[in-house]
Each structure stands twice: as structure tokens, then as C-alpha cells.
mmCIF file of the N, C-alpha and C atoms, coordinates in Angstrom:
data_MODEL
# 
_entry.id   MODEL 
# 
loop_
_atom_site.group_PDB 
_atom_site.id 
_atom_site.type_symbol 
_atom_site.label_atom_id 
_atom_site.label_alt_id 
_atom_site.label_comp_id 
_atom_site.label_asym_id 
_atom_site.label_entity_id 
_atom_site.label_seq_id 
_atom_site.pdbx_PDB_ins_code 
_atom_site.Cartn_x 
_atom_site.Cartn_y 
_atom_site.Cartn_z 
_atom_site.occupancy 
_atom_site.B_iso_or_equiv 
_atom_site.pdbx_formal_charge 
_atom_site.auth_seq_id 
_atom_site.auth_comp_id 
_atom_site.auth_asym_id 
_atom_site.auth_atom_id 
_atom_site.pdbx_PDB_model_num 
ATOM 1   N N  . MET A 1 1  ? -34.673 -59.722  -6.454  1.00 0.00 ? 1  MET A N  1 
ATOM 2   C CA . MET A 1 1  ? -34.698 -60.068  -7.862  1.00 0.00 ? 1  MET A CA 1 
ATOM 3   C C  . MET A 1 1  ? -35.403 -61.390  -8.058  1.00 0.00 ? 1  MET A C  1 
ATOM 4   N N  . ARG A 1 2  ? -36.049 -61.495  -9.160  1.00 0.00 ? 2  ARG A N  1 
ATOM 5   C CA . ARG A 1 2  ? -36.711 -62.744  -9.485  1.00 0.00 ? 2  ARG A CA 1 
ATOM 6   C C  . ARG A 1 2  ? -35.740 -63.613  -10.277 1.00 0.00 ? 2  ARG A C  1 
ATOM 7   N N  . SER A 1 3  ? -35.911 -64.923  -10.183 1.00 0.00 ? 3  SER A N  1 
ATOM 8   C CA . SER A 1 3  ? -35.001 -65.832  -10.865 1.00 0.00 ? 3  SER A CA 1 
ATOM 9   C C  . SER A 1 3  ? -35.146 -65.765  -12.374 1.00 0.00 ? 3  SER A C  1 
ATOM 10  N N  . ARG A 1 4  ? -36.275 -65.259  -12.862 1.00 0.00 ? 4  ARG A N  1 
ATOM 11  C CA . ARG A 1 4  ? -36.441 -65.207  -14.311 1.00 0.00 ? 4  ARG A CA 1 
ATOM 12  C C  . ARG A 1 4  ? -35.791 -63.976  -14.942 1.00 0.00 ? 4  ARG A C  1 
ATOM 13  N N  . ILE A 1 5  ? -35.249 -63.082  -14.120 1.00 0.00 ? 5  ILE A N  1 
ATOM 14  C CA . ILE A 1 5  ? -34.529 -61.923  -14.653 1.00 0.00 ? 5  ILE A CA 1 
ATOM 15  C C  . ILE A 1 5  ? -33.170 -62.404  -15.138 1.00 0.00 ? 5  ILE A C  1 
ATOM 16  N N  . ARG A 1 6  ? -32.830 -62.038  -16.333 1.00 0.00 ? 6  ARG A N  1 
ATOM 17  C CA . ARG A 1 6  ? -31.545 -62.460  -16.884 1.00 0.00 ? 6  ARG A CA 1 
ATOM 18  C C  . ARG A 1 6  ? -30.426 -61.612  -16.326 1.00 0.00 ? 6  ARG A C  1 
ATOM 19  N N  . GLN A 1 7  ? -29.221 -62.057  -16.564 1.00 0.00 ? 7  GLN A N  1 
ATOM 20  C CA . GLN A 1 7  ? -28.054 -61.406  -15.986 1.00 0.00 ? 7  GLN A CA 1 
ATOM 21  C C  . GLN A 1 7  ? -27.925 -59.952  -16.440 1.00 0.00 ? 7  GLN A C  1 
ATOM 22  N N  . LYS A 1 8  ? -28.300 -59.622  -17.659 1.00 0.00 ? 8  LYS A N  1 
ATOM 23  C CA . LYS A 1 8  ? -28.157 -58.262  -18.155 1.00 0.00 ? 8  LYS A CA 1 
ATOM 24  C C  . LYS A 1 8  ? -29.309 -57.364  -17.715 1.00 0.00 ? 8  LYS A C  1 
ATOM 25  N N  . GLN A 1 9  ? -30.349 -57.911  -17.167 1.00 0.00 ? 9  GLN A N  1 
ATOM 26  C CA . GLN A 1 9  ? -31.524 -57.137  -16.802 1.00 0.00 ? 9  GLN A CA 1 
ATOM 27  C C  . GLN A 1 9  ? -31.496 -56.503  -15.405 1.00 0.00 ? 9  GLN A C  1 
ATOM 28  N N  . PRO A 1 10 ? -30.746 -56.994  -14.416 1.00 0.00 ? 10 PRO A N  1 
ATOM 29  C CA . PRO A 1 10 ? -30.883 -56.449  -13.063 1.00 0.00 ? 10 PRO A CA 1 
ATOM 30  C C  . PRO A 1 10 ? -30.566 -54.970  -12.909 1.00 0.00 ? 10 PRO A C  1 
ATOM 31  N N  . ILE A 1 11 ? -29.661 -54.421  -13.678 1.00 0.00 ? 11 ILE A N  1 
ATOM 32  C CA . ILE A 1 11 ? -29.256 -53.027  -13.479 1.00 0.00 ? 11 ILE A CA 1 
ATOM 33  C C  . ILE A 1 11 ? -30.445 -52.066  -13.577 1.00 0.00 ? 11 ILE A C  1 
ATOM 34  N N  . PRO A 1 12 ? -31.297 -52.151  -14.592 1.00 0.00 ? 12 PRO A N  1 
ATOM 35  C CA . PRO A 1 12 ? -32.441 -51.230  -14.603 1.00 0.00 ? 12 PRO A CA 1 
ATOM 36  C C  . PRO A 1 12 ? -33.400 -51.451  -13.437 1.00 0.00 ? 12 PRO A C  1 
ATOM 37  N N  . HIS A 1 13 ? -33.529 -52.682  -12.968 1.00 0.00 ? 13 HIS A N  1 
ATOM 38  C CA . HIS A 1 13 ? -34.468 -52.984  -11.887 1.00 0.00 ? 13 HIS A CA 1 
ATOM 39  C C  . HIS A 1 13 ? -33.933 -52.571  -10.516 1.00 0.00 ? 13 HIS A C  1 
ATOM 40  N N  . THR A 1 14 ? -32.629 -52.467  -10.401 1.00 0.00 ? 14 THR A N  1 
ATOM 41  C CA . THR A 1 14 ? -32.028 -52.138  -9.100  1.00 0.00 ? 14 THR A CA 1 
ATOM 42  C C  . THR A 1 14 ? -31.182 -50.873  -9.200  1.00 0.00 ? 14 THR A C  1 
ATOM 43  N N  . ALA A 1 15 ? -31.574 -49.952  -10.042 1.00 0.00 ? 15 ALA A N  1 
ATOM 44  C CA . ALA A 1 15 ? -30.781 -48.737  -10.275 1.00 0.00 ? 15 ALA A CA 1 
ATOM 45  C C  . ALA A 1 15 ? -30.630 -47.898  -9.014  1.00 0.00 ? 15 ALA A C  1 
ATOM 46  N N  . GLU A 1 16 ? -31.535 -48.012  -8.040  1.00 0.00 ? 16 GLU A N  1 
ATOM 47  C CA . GLU A 1 16 ? -31.435 -47.190  -6.839  1.00 0.00 ? 16 GLU A CA 1 
ATOM 48  C C  . GLU A 1 16 ? -30.323 -47.654  -5.902  1.00 0.00 ? 16 GLU A C  1 
ATOM 49  N N  . HIS A 1 17 ? -29.774 -48.829  -6.110  1.00 0.00 ? 17 HIS A N  1 
ATOM 50  C CA . HIS A 1 17 ? -28.694 -49.338  -5.268  1.00 0.00 ? 17 HIS A CA 1 
ATOM 51  C C  . HIS A 1 17 ? -27.353 -48.842  -5.802  1.00 0.00 ? 17 HIS A C  1 
ATOM 52  N N  . SER A 1 18 ? -26.510 -48.318  -4.929  1.00 0.00 ? 18 SER A N  1 
ATOM 53  C CA . SER A 1 18 ? -25.229 -47.754  -5.352  1.00 0.00 ? 18 SER A CA 1 
ATOM 54  C C  . SER A 1 18 ? -24.286 -48.813  -5.909  1.00 0.00 ? 18 SER A C  1 
ATOM 55  N N  . ARG A 1 19 ? -24.441 -50.057  -5.503  1.00 0.00 ? 19 ARG A N  1 
ATOM 56  C CA . ARG A 1 19 ? -23.529 -51.083  -6.003  1.00 0.00 ? 19 ARG A CA 1 
ATOM 57  C C  . ARG A 1 19 ? -23.744 -51.375  -7.481  1.00 0.00 ? 19 ARG A C  1 
ATOM 58  N N  . TRP A 1 20 ? -24.857 -50.951  -8.015  1.00 0.00 ? 20 TRP A N  1 
ATOM 59  C CA . TRP A 1 20 ? -25.136 -51.161  -9.441  1.00 0.00 ? 20 TRP A CA 1 
ATOM 60  C C  . TRP A 1 20 ? -24.787 -49.931  -10.265 1.00 0.00 ? 20 TRP A C  1 
ATOM 61  N N  . ASP A 1 21 ? -24.142 -48.970  -9.660  1.00 0.00 ? 21 ASP A N  1 
ATOM 62  C CA . ASP A 1 21 ? -23.759 -47.755  -10.372 1.00 0.00 ? 21 ASP A CA 1 
ATOM 63  C C  . ASP A 1 21 ? -22.724 -48.116  -11.437 1.00 0.00 ? 21 ASP A C  1 
ATOM 64  N N  . VAL A 1 22 ? -23.121 -48.020  -12.683 1.00 0.00 ? 22 VAL A N  1 
ATOM 65  C CA . VAL A 1 22 ? -22.278 -48.448  -13.797 1.00 0.00 ? 22 VAL A CA 1 
ATOM 66  C C  . VAL A 1 22 ? -21.023 -47.598  -13.887 1.00 0.00 ? 22 VAL A C  1 
ATOM 67  N N  . ALA A 1 23 ? -21.121 -46.310  -13.623 1.00 0.00 ? 23 ALA A N  1 
ATOM 68  C CA . ALA A 1 23 ? -19.943 -45.443  -13.671 1.00 0.00 ? 23 ALA A CA 1 
ATOM 69  C C  . ALA A 1 23 ? -18.902 -45.908  -12.656 1.00 0.00 ? 23 ALA A C  1 
ATOM 70  N N  . HIS A 1 24 ? -19.353 -46.320  -11.477 1.00 0.00 ? 24 HIS A N  1 
ATOM 71  C CA . HIS A 1 24 ? -18.429 -46.814  -10.455 1.00 0.00 ? 24 HIS A CA 1 
ATOM 72  C C  . HIS A 1 24 ? -17.775 -48.115  -10.916 1.00 0.00 ? 24 HIS A C  1 
ATOM 73  N N  . LEU A 1 25 ? -18.541 -49.010  -11.501 1.00 0.00 ? 25 LEU A N  1 
ATOM 74  C CA . LEU A 1 25 ? -17.996 -50.290  -11.947 1.00 0.00 ? 25 LEU A CA 1 
ATOM 75  C C  . LEU A 1 25 ? -16.970 -50.100  -13.057 1.00 0.00 ? 25 LEU A C  1 
ATOM 76  N N  . GLN A 1 26 ? -17.187 -49.138  -13.932 1.00 0.00 ? 26 GLN A N  1 
ATOM 77  C CA . GLN A 1 26 ? -16.251 -48.896  -15.021 1.00 0.00 ? 26 GLN A CA 1 
ATOM 78  C C  . GLN A 1 26 ? -14.989 -48.203  -14.527 1.00 0.00 ? 26 GLN A C  1 
ATOM 79  N N  . ALA A 1 27 ? -15.093 -47.460  -13.442 1.00 0.00 ? 27 ALA A N  1 
ATOM 80  C CA . ALA A 1 27 ? -13.944 -46.732  -12.911 1.00 0.00 ? 27 ALA A CA 1 
ATOM 81  C C  . ALA A 1 27 ? -12.951 -47.651  -12.209 1.00 0.00 ? 27 ALA A C  1 
ATOM 82  N N  . VAL A 1 28 ? -13.374 -48.823  -11.791 1.00 0.00 ? 28 VAL A N  1 
ATOM 83  C CA . VAL A 1 28 ? -12.515 -49.758  -11.075 1.00 0.00 ? 28 VAL A CA 1 
ATOM 84  C C  . VAL A 1 28 ? -11.777 -50.623  -12.091 1.00 0.00 ? 28 VAL A C  1 
ATOM 85  N N  . SER A 1 29 ? -10.461 -50.672  -11.967 1.00 0.00 ? 29 SER A N  1 
ATOM 86  C CA . SER A 1 29 ? -9.667  -51.470  -12.904 1.00 0.00 ? 29 SER A CA 1 
ATOM 87  C C  . SER A 1 29 ? -9.857  -52.960  -12.629 1.00 0.00 ? 29 SER A C  1 
ATOM 88  N N  . ALA A 1 30 ? -9.474  -53.773  -13.591 1.00 0.00 ? 30 ALA A N  1 
ATOM 89  C CA . ALA A 1 30 ? -9.620  -55.219  -13.452 1.00 0.00 ? 30 ALA A CA 1 
ATOM 90  C C  . ALA A 1 30 ? -8.777  -55.735  -12.288 1.00 0.00 ? 30 ALA A C  1 
ATOM 91  N N  . THR A 1 31 ? -7.583  -55.200  -12.122 1.00 0.00 ? 31 THR A N  1 
ATOM 92  C CA . THR A 1 31 ? -6.708  -55.619  -11.024 1.00 0.00 ? 31 THR A CA 1 
ATOM 93  C C  . THR A 1 31 ? -7.343  -55.292  -9.679  1.00 0.00 ? 31 THR A C  1 
ATOM 94  N N  . GLU A 1 32 ? -7.898  -54.081  -9.583  1.00 0.00 ? 32 GLU A N  1 
ATOM 95  C CA . GLU A 1 32 ? -8.535  -53.687  -8.324  1.00 0.00 ? 32 GLU A CA 1 
ATOM 96  C C  . GLU A 1 32 ? -9.765  -54.540  -8.037  1.00 0.00 ? 32 GLU A C  1 
ATOM 97  N N  . ARG A 1 33 ? -10.530 -54.882  -9.082  1.00 0.00 ? 33 ARG A N  1 
ATOM 98  C CA . ARG A 1 33 ? -11.688 -55.770  -8.889  1.00 0.00 ? 33 ARG A CA 1 
ATOM 99  C C  . ARG A 1 33 ? -11.244 -57.122  -8.373  1.00 0.00 ? 33 ARG A C  1 
ATOM 100 N N  . GLU A 1 34 ? -10.134 -57.643  -8.930  1.00 0.00 ? 34 GLU A N  1 
ATOM 101 C CA . GLU A 1 34 ? -9.611  -58.931  -8.469  1.00 0.00 ? 34 GLU A CA 1 
ATOM 102 C C  . GLU A 1 34 ? -9.176  -58.851  -7.006  1.00 0.00 ? 34 GLU A C  1 
ATOM 103 N N  . GLU A 1 35 ? -8.527  -57.739  -6.652  1.00 0.00 ? 35 GLU A N  1 
ATOM 104 C CA . GLU A 1 35 ? -8.099  -57.569  -5.262  1.00 0.00 ? 35 GLU A CA 1 
ATOM 105 C C  . GLU A 1 35 ? -9.290  -57.458  -4.324  1.00 0.00 ? 35 GLU A C  1 
ATOM 106 N N  . LEU A 1 36 ? -10.309 -56.716  -4.744  1.00 0.00 ? 36 LEU A N  1 
ATOM 107 C CA . LEU A 1 36 ? -11.516 -56.595  -3.926  1.00 0.00 ? 36 LEU A CA 1 
ATOM 108 C C  . LEU A 1 36 ? -12.199 -57.944  -3.757  1.00 0.00 ? 36 LEU A C  1 
ATOM 109 N N  . PHE A 1 37 ? -12.245 -58.723  -4.828  1.00 0.00 ? 37 PHE A N  1 
ATOM 110 C CA . PHE A 1 37 ? -12.867 -60.047  -4.741  1.00 0.00 ? 37 PHE A CA 1 
ATOM 111 C C  . PHE A 1 37 ? -12.060 -60.957  -3.826  1.00 0.00 ? 37 PHE A C  1 
ATOM 112 N N  . ALA A 1 38 ? -10.725 -60.919  -3.948  1.00 0.00 ? 38 ALA A N  1 
ATOM 113 C CA . ALA A 1 38 ? -9.874  -61.744  -3.085  1.00 0.00 ? 38 ALA A CA 1 
ATOM 114 C C  . ALA A 1 38 ? -10.067 -61.365  -1.615  1.00 0.00 ? 38 ALA A C  1 
ATOM 115 N N  . GLU A 1 39 ? -10.157 -60.057  -1.348  1.00 0.00 ? 39 GLU A N  1 
ATOM 116 C CA . GLU A 1 39 ? -10.397 -59.600  0.020   1.00 0.00 ? 39 GLU A CA 1 
ATOM 117 C C  . GLU A 1 39 ? -11.759 -60.076  0.515   1.00 0.00 ? 39 GLU A C  1 
ATOM 118 N N  . HIS A 1 40 ? -12.753 -60.008  -0.351  1.00 0.00 ? 40 HIS A N  1 
ATOM 119 C CA . HIS A 1 40 ? -14.093 -60.491  0.008   1.00 0.00 ? 40 HIS A CA 1 
ATOM 120 C C  . HIS A 1 40 ? -14.055 -61.981  0.334   1.00 0.00 ? 40 HIS A C  1 
ATOM 121 N N  . ARG A 1 41 ? -13.353 -62.771  -0.479  1.00 0.00 ? 41 ARG A N  1 
ATOM 122 C CA . ARG A 1 41 ? -13.263 -64.219  -0.235  1.00 0.00 ? 41 ARG A CA 1 
ATOM 123 C C  . ARG A 1 41 ? -12.564 -64.502  1.095   1.00 0.00 ? 41 ARG A C  1 
ATOM 124 N N  . ARG A 1 42 ? -11.487 -63.761  1.385   1.00 0.00 ? 42 ARG A N  1 
ATOM 125 C CA . ARG A 1 42 ? -10.780 -63.963  2.662   1.00 0.00 ? 42 ARG A CA 1 
ATOM 126 C C  . ARG A 1 42 ? -11.698 -63.658  3.840   1.00 0.00 ? 42 ARG A C  1 
ATOM 127 N N  . ASP A 1 43 ? -12.425 -62.559  3.746   1.00 0.00 ? 43 ASP A N  1 
ATOM 128 C CA . ASP A 1 43 ? -13.356 -62.199  4.823   1.00 0.00 ? 43 ASP A CA 1 
ATOM 129 C C  . ASP A 1 43 ? -14.454 -63.244  4.979   1.00 0.00 ? 43 ASP A C  1 
ATOM 130 N N  . THR A 1 44 ? -14.969 -63.719  3.855   1.00 0.00 ? 44 THR A N  1 
ATOM 131 C CA . THR A 1 44 ? -16.025 -64.742  3.896   1.00 0.00 ? 44 THR A CA 1 
ATOM 132 C C  . THR A 1 44 ? -15.499 -66.026  4.522   1.00 0.00 ? 44 THR A C  1 
ATOM 133 N N  . GLU A 1 45 ? -14.322 -66.456  4.099   1.00 0.00 ? 45 GLU A N  1 
ATOM 134 C CA . GLU A 1 45 ? -13.738 -67.677  4.651   1.00 0.00 ? 45 GLU A CA 1 
ATOM 135 C C  . GLU A 1 45 ? -13.458 -67.524  6.152   1.00 0.00 ? 45 GLU A C  1 
ATOM 136 N N  . LYS A 1 46 ? -13.017 -66.330  6.554   1.00 0.00 ? 46 LYS A N  1 
ATOM 137 C CA . LYS A 1 46 ? -12.756 -66.078  7.974   1.00 0.00 ? 46 LYS A CA 1 
ATOM 138 C C  . LYS A 1 46 ? -14.044 -66.177  8.786   1.00 0.00 ? 46 LYS A C  1 
ATOM 139 N N  . ARG A 1 47 ? -15.133 -65.577  8.270   1.00 0.00 ? 47 ARG A N  1 
ATOM 140 C CA . ARG A 1 47 ? -16.423 -65.654  8.969   1.00 0.00 ? 47 ARG A CA 1 
ATOM 141 C C  . ARG A 1 47 ? -16.921 -67.095  9.033   1.00 0.00 ? 47 ARG A C  1 
ATOM 142 N N  . GLU A 1 48 ? -16.784 -67.843  7.928   1.00 0.00 ? 48 GLU A N  1 
ATOM 143 C CA . GLU A 1 48 ? -17.231 -69.233  7.913   1.00 0.00 ? 48 GLU A CA 1 
ATOM 144 C C  . GLU A 1 48 ? -16.415 -70.078  8.891   1.00 0.00 ? 48 GLU A C  1 
ATOM 145 N N  . LYS A 1 49 ? -15.108 -69.837  8.949   1.00 0.00 ? 49 LYS A N  1 
ATOM 146 C CA . LYS A 1 49 ? -14.246 -70.585  9.865   1.00 0.00 ? 49 LYS A CA 1 
ATOM 147 C C  . LYS A 1 49 ? -14.633 -70.306  11.318  1.00 0.00 ? 49 LYS A C  1 
ATOM 148 N N  . GLU A 1 50 ? -14.895 -69.041  11.621  1.00 0.00 ? 50 GLU A N  1 
ATOM 149 C CA . GLU A 1 50 ? -15.298 -68.667  12.982  1.00 0.00 ? 50 GLU A CA 1 
ATOM 150 C C  . GLU A 1 50 ? -16.655 -69.285  13.338  1.00 0.00 ? 50 GLU A C  1 
ATOM 151 N N  . ALA A 1 51 ? -17.590 -69.258  12.398  1.00 0.00 ? 51 ALA A N  1 
ATOM 152 C CA . ALA A 1 51 ? -18.905 -69.865  12.640  1.00 0.00 ? 51 ALA A CA 1 
ATOM 153 C C  . ALA A 1 51 ? -18.765 -71.372  12.859  1.00 0.00 ? 51 ALA A C  1 
ATOM 154 N N  . LYS A 1 52 ? -17.888 -72.000  12.100  1.00 0.00 ? 52 LYS A N  1 
ATOM 155 C CA . LYS A 1 52 ? -17.662 -73.442  12.253  1.00 0.00 ? 52 LYS A CA 1 
ATOM 156 C C  . LYS A 1 52 ? -17.055 -73.746  13.620  1.00 0.00 ? 52 LYS A C  1 
ATOM 157 N N  . ARG A 1 53 ? -16.119 -72.896  14.063  1.00 0.00 ? 53 ARG A N  1 
ATOM 158 C CA . ARG A 1 53 ? -15.493 -73.097  15.368  1.00 0.00 ? 53 ARG A CA 1 
ATOM 159 C C  . ARG A 1 53 ? -16.528 -72.960  16.490  1.00 0.00 ? 53 ARG A C  1 
ATOM 160 N N  . VAL A 1 54 ? -17.380 -71.956  16.392  1.00 0.00 ? 54 VAL A N  1 
ATOM 161 C CA . VAL A 1 54 ? -18.419 -71.747  17.408  1.00 0.00 ? 54 VAL A CA 1 
ATOM 162 C C  . VAL A 1 54 ? -19.405 -72.907  17.413  1.00 0.00 ? 54 VAL A C  1 
ATOM 163 N N  . ARG A 1 55 ? -19.796 -73.360  16.213  1.00 0.00 ? 55 ARG A N  1 
ATOM 164 C CA . ARG A 1 55 ? -20.733 -74.480  16.102  1.00 0.00 ? 55 ARG A CA 1 
ATOM 165 C C  . ARG A 1 55 ? -20.135 -75.749  16.709  1.00 0.00 ? 55 ARG A C  1 
ATOM 166 N N  . ARG A 1 56 ? -18.845 -75.981  16.443  1.00 0.00 ? 56 ARG A N  1 
ATOM 167 C CA . ARG A 1 56 ? -18.186 -77.170  17.003  1.00 0.00 ? 56 ARG A CA 1 
ATOM 168 C C  . ARG A 1 56 ? -18.099 -77.080  18.526  1.00 0.00 ? 56 ARG A C  1 
ATOM 169 N N  . ALA A 1 57 ? -17.760 -75.903  19.045  1.00 0.00 ? 57 ALA A N  1 
ATOM 170 C CA . ALA A 1 57 ? -17.668 -75.729  20.496  1.00 0.00 ? 57 ALA A CA 1 
ATOM 171 C C  . ALA A 1 57 ? -19.020 -75.964  21.153  1.00 0.00 ? 57 ALA A C  1 
ATOM 172 N N  . THR A 1 58 ? -20.085 -75.477  20.525  1.00 0.00 ? 58 THR A N  1 
ATOM 173 C CA . THR A 1 58 ? -21.433 -75.673  21.061  1.00 0.00 ? 58 THR A CA 1 
ATOM 174 C C  . THR A 1 58 ? -21.804 -77.153  21.065  1.00 0.00 ? 58 THR A C  1 
ATOM 175 N N  . ARG A 1 59 ? -21.512 -77.822  19.959  1.00 0.00 ? 59 ARG A N  1 
ATOM 176 C CA . ARG A 1 59 ? -21.836 -79.253  19.875  1.00 0.00 ? 59 ARG A CA 1 
ATOM 177 C C  . ARG A 1 59 ? -21.006 -80.076  20.859  1.00 0.00 ? 59 ARG A C  1 
ATOM 178 N N  . THR A 1 60 ? -19.736 -79.699  21.031  1.00 0.00 ? 60 THR A N  1 
ATOM 179 C CA . THR A 1 60 ? -18.880 -80.413  21.974  1.00 0.00 ? 60 THR A CA 1 
ATOM 180 C C  . THR A 1 60 ? -19.401 -80.247  23.401  1.00 0.00 ? 60 THR A C  1 
ATOM 181 N N  . ALA A 1 61 ? -19.798 -79.031  23.743  1.00 0.00 ? 61 ALA A N  1 
ATOM 182 C CA . ALA A 1 61 ? -20.337 -78.778  25.087  1.00 0.00 ? 61 ALA A CA 1 
ATOM 183 C C  . ALA A 1 61 ? -21.625 -79.568  25.309  1.00 0.00 ? 61 ALA A C  1 
ATOM 184 N N  . ALA A 1 62 ? -22.478 -79.626  24.292  1.00 0.00 ? 62 ALA A N  1 
ATOM 185 C CA . ALA A 1 62 ? -23.727 -80.387  24.417  1.00 0.00 ? 62 ALA A CA 1 
ATOM 186 C C  . ALA A 1 62 ? -23.431 -81.872  24.586  1.00 0.00 ? 62 ALA A C  1 
ATOM 187 N N  . PHE A 1 63 ? -22.426 -82.379  23.872  1.00 0.00 ? 63 PHE A N  1 
ATOM 188 C CA . PHE A 1 63 ? -22.063 -83.787  23.988  1.00 0.00 ? 63 PHE A CA 1 
ATOM 189 C C  . PHE A 1 63 ? -21.497 -84.090  25.376  1.00 0.00 ? 63 PHE A C  1 
ATOM 190 N N  . ARG A 1 64 ? -20.692 -83.175  25.899  1.00 0.00 ? 64 ARG A N  1 
ATOM 191 C CA . ARG A 1 64 ? -20.142 -83.378  27.241  1.00 0.00 ? 64 ARG A CA 1 
ATOM 192 C C  . ARG A 1 64 ? -21.253 -83.379  28.293  1.00 0.00 ? 64 ARG A C  1 
ATOM 193 N N  . GLU A 1 65 ? -22.253 -82.517  28.111  1.00 0.00 ? 65 GLU A N  1 
ATOM 194 C CA . GLU A 1 65 ? -23.400 -82.518  29.025  1.00 0.00 ? 65 GLU A CA 1 
ATOM 195 C C  . GLU A 1 65 ? -24.156 -83.835  28.949  1.00 0.00 ? 65 GLU A C  1 
ATOM 196 N N  . LEU A 1 66 ? -24.308 -84.358  27.746  1.00 0.00 ? 66 LEU A N  1 
ATOM 197 C CA . LEU A 1 66 ? -24.983 -85.645  27.565  1.00 0.00 ? 66 LEU A CA 1 
ATOM 198 C C  . LEU A 1 66 ? -24.210 -86.757  28.263  1.00 0.00 ? 66 LEU A C  1 
ATOM 199 N N  . LEU A 1 67 ? -22.886 -86.750  28.097  1.00 0.00 ? 67 LEU A N  1 
ATOM 200 C CA . LEU A 1 67 ? -22.068 -87.761  28.770  1.00 0.00 ? 67 LEU A CA 1 
ATOM 201 C C  . LEU A 1 67 ? -22.156 -87.619  30.291  1.00 0.00 ? 67 LEU A C  1 
ATOM 202 N N  . ALA A 1 68 ? -22.203 -86.391  30.759  1.00 0.00 ? 68 ALA A N  1 
ATOM 203 C CA . ALA A 1 68 ? -22.277 -86.165  32.207  1.00 0.00 ? 68 ALA A CA 1 
ATOM 204 C C  . ALA A 1 68 ? -23.600 -86.654  32.783  1.00 0.00 ? 68 ALA A C  1 
ATOM 205 N N  . SER A 1 69 ? -24.631 -86.715  31.951  1.00 0.00 ? 69 SER A N  1 
ATOM 206 C CA . SER A 1 69 ? -25.932 -87.164  32.452  1.00 0.00 ? 69 SER A CA 1 
ATOM 207 C C  . SER A 1 69 ? -25.955 -88.675  32.710  1.00 0.00 ? 69 SER A C  1 
ATOM 208 N N  . PHE A 1 70 ? -25.020 -89.423  32.124  1.00 0.00 ? 70 PHE A N  1 
ATOM 209 C CA . PHE A 1 70 ? -24.924 -90.855  32.379  1.00 0.00 ? 70 PHE A CA 1 
ATOM 210 C C  . PHE A 1 70 ? -23.974 -91.092  33.546  1.00 0.00 ? 70 PHE A C  1 
ATOM 211 N N  . LYS A 1 71 ? -24.369 -91.978  34.456  1.00 0.00 ? 71 LYS A N  1 
ATOM 212 C CA . LYS A 1 71 ? -23.581 -92.189  35.672  1.00 0.00 ? 71 LYS A CA 1 
ATOM 213 C C  . LYS A 1 71 ? -22.263 -92.914  35.406  1.00 0.00 ? 71 LYS A C  1 
ATOM 214 N N  . GLY A 1 72 ? -22.272 -93.982  34.600  1.00 0.00 ? 72 GLY A N  1 
ATOM 215 C CA . GLY A 1 72 ? -21.075 -94.808  34.433  1.00 0.00 ? 72 GLY A CA 1 
ATOM 216 C C  . GLY A 1 72 ? -20.142 -94.363  33.323  1.00 0.00 ? 72 GLY A C  1 
ATOM 217 N N  . ILE A 1 73 ? -20.491 -93.318  32.602  1.00 0.00 ? 73 ILE A N  1 
ATOM 218 C CA . ILE A 1 73 ? -19.668 -92.880  31.471  1.00 0.00 ? 73 ILE A CA 1 
ATOM 219 C C  . ILE A 1 73 ? -19.054 -91.519  31.802  1.00 0.00 ? 73 ILE A C  1 
ATOM 220 N N  . LYS A 1 74 ? -17.733 -91.437  31.604  1.00 0.00 ? 74 LYS A N  1 
ATOM 221 C CA . LYS A 1 74 ? -17.024 -90.188  31.806  1.00 0.00 ? 74 LYS A CA 1 
ATOM 222 C C  . LYS A 1 74 ? -16.537 -89.681  30.459  1.00 0.00 ? 74 LYS A C  1 
ATOM 223 N N  . VAL A 1 75 ? -16.089 -88.459  30.414  1.00 0.00 ? 75 VAL A N  1 
ATOM 224 C CA . VAL A 1 75 ? -15.560 -87.874  29.164  1.00 0.00 ? 75 VAL A CA 1 
ATOM 225 C C  . VAL A 1 75 ? -14.344 -88.658  28.703  1.00 0.00 ? 75 VAL A C  1 
ATOM 226 N N  . SER A 1 76 ? -13.569 -89.137  29.635  1.00 0.00 ? 76 SER A N  1 
ATOM 227 C CA . SER A 1 76 ? -12.331 -89.862  29.289  1.00 0.00 ? 76 SER A CA 1 
ATOM 228 C C  . SER A 1 76 ? -12.556 -91.349  29.046  1.00 0.00 ? 76 SER A C  1 
ATOM 229 N N  . SER A 1 77 ? -13.784 -91.847  29.130  1.00 0.00 ? 77 SER A N  1 
ATOM 230 C CA . SER A 1 77 ? -14.063 -93.267  28.928  1.00 0.00 ? 77 SER A CA 1 
ATOM 231 C C  . SER A 1 77 ? -13.821 -93.667  27.470  1.00 0.00 ? 77 SER A C  1 
ATOM 232 N N  . CYS A 1 78 ? -13.313 -94.867  27.309  1.00 0.00 ? 78 CYS A N  1 
ATOM 233 C CA . CYS A 1 78 ? -13.072 -95.409  25.979  1.00 0.00 ? 78 CYS A CA 1 
ATOM 234 C C  . CYS A 1 78 ? -14.301 -96.221  25.575  1.00 0.00 ? 78 CYS A C  1 
ATOM 235 N N  . LYS A 1 79 ? -14.716 -96.177  24.322  1.00 0.00 ? 79 LYS A N  1 
ATOM 236 C CA . LYS A 1 79 ? -15.971 -96.818  23.933  1.00 0.00 ? 79 LYS A CA 1 
ATOM 237 C C  . LYS A 1 79 ? -15.940 -98.330  24.087  1.00 0.00 ? 79 LYS A C  1 
ATOM 238 N N  . ARG A 1 80 ? -14.783 -98.942  24.016  1.00 0.00 ? 80 ARG A N  1 
ATOM 239 C CA . ARG A 1 80 ? -14.757 -100.405 24.149  1.00 0.00 ? 80 ARG A CA 1 
ATOM 240 C C  . ARG A 1 80 ? -14.971 -100.860 25.586  1.00 0.00 ? 80 ARG A C  1 
ATOM 241 N N  . TYR A 1 81 ? -14.791 -99.961  26.546  1.00 0.00 ? 81 TYR A N  1 
ATOM 242 C CA . TYR A 1 81 ? -15.014 -100.319 27.953  1.00 0.00 ? 81 TYR A CA 1 
ATOM 243 C C  . TYR A 1 81 ? -16.392 -99.917  28.466  1.00 0.00 ? 81 TYR A C  1 
ATOM 244 N N  . VAL A 1 82 ? -17.155 -99.234  27.668  1.00 0.00 ? 82 VAL A N  1 
ATOM 245 C CA . VAL A 1 82 ? -18.450 -98.749  28.116  1.00 0.00 ? 82 VAL A CA 1 
ATOM 246 C C  . VAL A 1 82 ? -19.469 -99.802  28.058  1.00 0.00 ? 82 VAL A C  1 
# 
């Protein structure tokens, strides 16, 4: 979609996509839409949390490798003694 398409315009431009099926959208109650959105948010937050954990583990491992490359600095060294 182009950014200049207004909010009411996408349905005719993307009619071949099943998610834009107006009959389907009208068949879903407001409560069910809220539940689906809440489930989507939980899944999104779970994926983001997992990605953050993996990113932190990768960065921590890289930092430990950097520390290991220095002879006088250990992982347990305190910065005031370095």
C-alpha cells in the first residue's frame, strides 16, 4: 500500500487478500475481535521478549570474548581494580 491511500481506500486495492474480506470482518463480534487482538498482542510481546533475550545473550557472549582477549582482565574483575 502507498502512504497516500486513505484508511477507507485499502479494501478495494487489496480485495484479493482474505483478511480484507468484509463479510468475515462483519461476522466477528466486537468481543471476539478484542480477544483476537489481545491474543495477537501477547504473541507479539512473547516474540519480542524472546528476541531481546537472544540479543542480550549474544551481546553478553561477545563481551565475554572481548574480556578474554585481554590478559589482565577477567570476567570477575571489578572496574576499580583494572
